[in-house]
C-alpha positions in Angstrom: 154.9 236.2 55.4 154.6 232.7 57.1 156.8 233.9 59.9 154.5 236.9 60.6 151.5 234.6 60.6 152.9 231.9 62.9 154.4 234.2 65.5 151.1 235.5 66.9 149.8 232.0 66.8 152.7 230.8 68.8 152.3 233.7 71.3 148.6 232.8 71.8 149.5 229.1 72.3 152.1 230.0 74.9 149.6 232.2 76.7 146.9 229.6 76.7 149.2 226.8 78.0 151.1 228.8 80.5 150.2 232.5 80.8 152.3 235.6 79.9 155.9 235.2 79.0 158.2 237.3 81.2 161.0 239.0 79.3 163.9 240.6 81.3 166.4 243.2 80.1 165.2 243.4 76.5 166.9 246.8 76.5 170.2 245.0 76.2 169.4 243.8 72.7 171.5 245.8 70.2 170.3 247.4 67.0 170.7 245.4 63.8 171.4 241.7 63.5 172.9 239.7 66.2 173.5 236.1 67.4 171.3 235.0 70.3 173.3 232.3 72.1 171.8 230.2 74.8 172.5 227.1 76.9 170.0 224.4 75.6 167.5 223.5 78.4 164.2 222.7 76.7 162.8 222.0 73.2 160.5 225.1 73.4 163.3 227.6 74.1 163.6 228.7 70.4 159.9 229.7 70.4 160.2 231.7 73.6 163.4 233.4 72.5 161.9 234.4 69.2 158.8 235.8 70.9 160.9 237.6 73.6 163.0 239.4 71.0 160.1 240.2 68.7 159.7 242.0 66.2 163.1 240.8 65.1 163.0 237.7 62.8 165.4 234.8 63.4 167.0 231.9 61.6 167.4 228.6 63.4 169.8 225.7 63.1 167.8 222.5 63.2 169.0 218.9 63.1 168.6 217.4 59.6 166.4 214.5 60.9 163.5 216.9 61.5 163.4 217.8 57.8 162.5 214.2 56.9 158.8 214.8 57.8 157.3 216.8 54.8 154.8 218.7 57.0 157.5 219.6 59.6 159.9 220.5 56.8 157.4 223.0 55.3 156.9 224.7 58.7 160.7 224.8 59.4 161.7 226.1 56.0 159.1 228.9 56.2 160.1 229.7 59.8 163.7 230.4 58.5 165.1 227.1 59.9 167.9 225.3 58.0 169.1 221.7 58.4 172.5 220.8 59.9 173.9 217.3 60.0 175.4 217.1 63.5 177.7 214.2 62.6 179.0 215.9 59.4 178.1 219.7 59.6 179.7 220.7 56.3 180.5 224.3 55.2 176.8 225.2 54.9 176.5 225.1 58.7 178.6 228.3 58.7 177.8 229.8 55.3 174.0 229.9 55.7 173.8 231.9 59.0 176.7 234.2 58.0 175.0 235.1 54.8 171.7 235.7 56.5 173.3 237.9 59.2 175.3 239.9 56.6 172.4 240.5 54.2 170.5 242.1 57.0 167.4 239.9 56.8 167.5 237.8 60.0 169.3 237.4 63.3 170.3 233.9 64.5 169.2 231.8 67.5 171.8 229.2 68.3 172.6 226.7 71.1 176.4 226.3 71.1 176.3 223.0 73.0 174.1 221.6 70.2 172.1 219.4 72.6 170.4 219.6 76.0 172.6 216.9 77.3 176.0 218.5 76.9 177.8 221.4 78.5 180.6 221.3 75.9 180.4 224.2 73.5 181.0 223.7 69.7 183.2 226.2 67.9 180.5 227.3 65.3 179.1 230.2 67.3 182.4 231.9 67.7 183.3 231.4 64.0 179.9 232.8 62.9 180.3 235.9 65.1 183.9 236.5 63.8 183.1 236.0 60.1 179.7 237.9 60.1 180.9 240.7 62.3 177.7 240.6 64.4 177.6 240.6 68.2 176.7 237.7 70.4 173.8 238.3 72.8 173.8 235.8 75.7 170.4 234.7 76.8 169.0 232.2 79.3 165.7 230.5 80.0 164.6 229.8 83.5 161.3 227.9 83.9 159.7 224.5 83.8 161.8 221.9 82.1 159.0 219.4 81.5 155.7 219.8 79.6 153.9 219.0 82.9 155.6 221.9 84.5 154.6 224.1 81.6 150.9 223.2 81.9 151.1 223.9 85.7 151.8 227.4 84.6 155.2 227.7 86.3 156.7 231.0 85.3 158.5 231.3 82.0 161.5 233.7 82.3 163.7 234.8 79.4 166.6 237.0 80.4 169.0 238.8 78.0 172.6 239.6 78.8 175.0 242.2 77.6 176.2 241.7 74.0 179.9 241.2 73.1 181.8 240.9 69.9 184.5 238.6 68.6 187.5 240.6 67.2 187.5 240.0 63.5 191.3 240.0 63.6 191.6 237.3 66.2 192.9 233.9 65.1 190.5 231.1 66.1 193.1 228.9 67.7 192.1 226.3 70.3 193.3 228.6 73.1 191.3 231.6 71.8 188.2 229.6 71.2 188.4 228.3 74.7 188.7 231.8 76.1 185.7 233.0 74.2 183.7 229.9 75.1 184.4 230.7 78.8 183.4 234.3 78.2 180.0 233.1 77.0 179.6 230.5 79.8 180.5 233.2 82.4 177.8 235.5 80.8 175.2 232.8 81.2 176.2 232.2 84.8 175.9 235.9 85.5 172.5 236.1 83.9 171.3 233.1 85.9 172.5 234.6 89.1 171.0 237.9 88.3 167.6 236.5 87.4 167.2 233.7 90.0 170.2 232.2 91.8 168.0 229.3 93.0 167.4 228.0 89.5 169.5 225.1 88.5 169.3 223.1 85.2 169.7 219.4 85.4 169.7 217.4 82.1 167.3 214.6 82.1 
């Protein structure tokens, strides 16, 4: 219920601050649950991705530190976010999203790099896709990277790529994970080139 209440509020706030959100290639989104995987470029990306893929509801991996604030913890829990300790992820980092994807309740938004300041992908996304049997949908955000740019009403672009699956029979060796990580990175590059080749992300 909370998710359904907060989504139109979030859409209205985005519209007031910036204008209409531009969604590209939404027709590439598959039926059923999926894993929306993106390079991490801004803190407001999860909101934009969730709005762009509406009416689907999503789970979110969130760093455990954000759950220390009681008000923010209430909002995050009711928005289907779950805490992950980046230093010591533990089995719940995989079990929670896999269970949600399998039960058919929610899809997952995930940033495989885990942070805006890293290009190195963690192995969790590939493992979740393999064990849940759900496809990975690559997605990128192109737009302002600062709040000032957001208020200047620079265009907000969300562009979806073609989904792909991880073979459930594949062994997640270092070599295979590296190949699948490169497949995801290549998909992001292709989407960026397709949407706006002039856009380049620079971590602050």
